[in-house]
C-alpha positions in Angstrom: 111.6 35.0 -23.2 114.4 36.0 -25.6 113.8 39.3 -28.0 114.7 38.8 -31.3 116.6 41.1 -33.3 115.7 43.3 -36.5 113.8 41.1 -39.7 113.4 42.3 -43.0 110.7 44.8 -43.0 110.8 45.2 -47.0 110.4 42.2 -49.1 112.6 42.3 -52.1 114.6 44.5 -50.7 114.5 46.1 -53.9 110.7 46.9 -54.0 110.5 50.4 -53.7 113.2 51.5 -56.2 112.8 48.4 -59.3 110.5 50.5 -61.4 109.4 47.5 -63.6 107.8 46.0 -60.5 106.3 49.3 -59.8 104.8 50.4 -62.8 103.1 47.0 -63.3 99.5 47.4 -64.0 98.7 44.3 -63.0 99.5 44.8 -59.5 98.3 47.7 -57.0 99.2 48.9 -54.0 97.2 47.9 -50.6 96.8 49.0 -47.4 96.8 46.2 -45.1 95.0 46.6 -42.0 96.2 43.8 -39.0 95.0 42.3 -36.7 96.6 43.7 -33.3 99.8 43.3 -33.1 100.6 40.7 -36.1 102.7 43.0 -38.6 105.8 40.8 -38.2 103.8 37.9 -38.6 101.9 38.8 -41.9 105.3 40.2 -43.4 107.2 37.0 -42.4 103.7 34.8 -44.2 104.4 37.5 -47.2 107.5 37.5 -47.6 107.0 33.6 -47.9 104.4 34.0 -50.6 107.0 36.0 -52.3 104.3 38.6 -52.3 105.8 42.6 -52.4 104.9 44.4 -49.2 106.7 47.4 -46.9 106.0 47.3 -43.1 108.5 50.4 -41.6 109.8 49.1 -38.6 111.9 51.1 -36.0 114.1 50.5 -32.9 113.0 51.5 -29.5 115.3 51.4 -26.9 114.4 51.1 -22.5 115.4 49.8 -19.6 114.5 46.5 -18.2 113.2 46.2 -14.6 117.2 44.8 -13.7 118.4 47.7 -15.7 119.8 46.9 -18.4 119.5 48.7 -22.1 116.8 46.6 -24.3 116.2 47.4 -27.9 113.0 45.9 -29.5 111.8 46.4 -33.2 108.7 48.0 -33.4 106.2 48.8 -36.6 106.6 52.8 -37.2 102.7 52.2 -38.1 101.2 50.3 -35.4 98.6 47.4 -37.3 99.7 48.4 -40.8 101.7 46.8 -43.9 101.8 47.8 -47.4 101.5 45.6 -50.0 102.1 45.6 -53.9 100.3 42.7 -55.0 97.6 41.1 -57.8 93.8 40.1 -56.5 94.9 36.9 -56.3 97.9 38.0 -54.0 95.4 40.1 -51.8 93.4 36.5 -51.4 96.8 34.5 -51.0 97.3 37.4 -47.5 94.3 37.5 -46.6 94.1 33.7 -46.1 97.3 34.5 -43.0 94.2 35.5 -40.5 96.4 38.2 -39.9 94.5 40.6 -41.4 91.4 42.9 -40.6 90.9 44.7 -43.8 92.7 45.3 -47.1 91.7 48.3 -48.7 93.3 49.3 -51.9 95.0 52.6 -52.8 94.5 54.8 -56.2 97.2 57.4 -55.7 100.2 55.1 -56.6 102.9 57.5 -57.2 102.0 59.4 -54.2 102.2 56.5 -51.6 105.3 55.2 -53.3 107.1 58.6 -53.1 105.8 58.6 -49.4 107.3 55.5 -48.5 110.6 56.0 -50.2 111.0 58.9 -47.9 110.2 57.0 -45.0 112.5 53.9 -46.5 115.8 56.3 -46.5 115.1 57.5 -43.4 114.8 54.3 -41.4 117.6 52.6 -43.3 119.7 55.9 -42.4 119.3 55.3 -38.7 118.2 58.6 -38.0 116.1 58.6 -34.7 111.7 59.0 -35.5 108.9 59.5 -33.5 105.8 58.2 -34.5 103.3 60.4 -34.7 99.7 59.5 -34.5 97.6 62.3 -36.9 99.4 64.8 -38.6 98.7 68.4 -37.0 98.9 71.9 -39.4 101.8 73.4 -40.1 103.7 74.9 -43.0 104.7 72.1 -46.1 108.3 72.3 -46.7 111.3 70.9 -48.8 114.7 70.6 -47.2 117.1 72.0 -49.3 120.8 70.9 -48.4 122.4 67.5 -47.0 121.2 63.8 -47.5 117.4 64.5 -47.5 117.8 67.5 -50.2 114.6 67.2 -51.4 112.1 65.9 -49.6 109.3 67.3 -48.2 107.2 67.0 -45.2 105.5 69.5 -42.8 106.7 71.6 -39.9 105.9 70.5 -36.4 107.7 71.9 -33.4 107.8 70.1 -30.2 109.5 71.2 -27.1 111.2 74.2 -28.8 112.8 72.0 -31.2 112.1 71.8 -35.0 111.1 68.8 -36.8 110.2 67.3 -40.1 106.7 65.2 -40.2 107.2 62.9 -42.9 103.5 61.5 -43.5 101.9 58.8 -45.4 99.0 61.0 -46.2 96.5 58.3 -46.8 97.3 56.7 -43.0 96.9 60.4 -41.9 100.3 59.3 -39.6 103.5 59.9 -40.2 107.3 60.2 -38.5 109.3 62.9 -37.6 112.8 63.7 -37.5 114.6 66.6 -35.6 115.7 69.1 -38.0 118.1 72.2 -38.4 115.4 74.8 -39.4 118.4 76.1 -41.9 118.2 73.8 -44.0 114.2 73.9 -44.5 112.4 76.4 -47.3 109.3 76.7 -47.7 107.0 75.2 -50.6 
């Protein structure tokens, strides 16, 4: 079976930048927990229904048994997709048979800020490492560079400093390597 190319993980493509959509009081953010390995299927169906959503997808490189280098695109947060919609949109999403549960998110502003950070890092092609649970550490802000003003938690792994960008609602995140000199404590 051939490996599929990268598919769109956000609909519409300007979802996290369009203030008219984000401030629409009729719509709310939903955290959707999918049935196992159905994230991409759900995103295809939501796009066909024209329901705004985001489910970050990152490249994963590995060697096949015959030694070829392969790239597949996997969800950054397995089983999770974020949807912006009305109760009717939620109902339509539930009819896709891809969803295990659907929870409303109360803190819209914080979620949108977290999703924007993740989106920009994925879009920039920075290598991310999924982190299953948030680890205790210092909250920091990036002082300069292309990710200036991004906030996260410092974690150390194998002697290297990594900045953890997280979705607080899920208690999950992704980390990227960062020069310690670019960080300042909050």
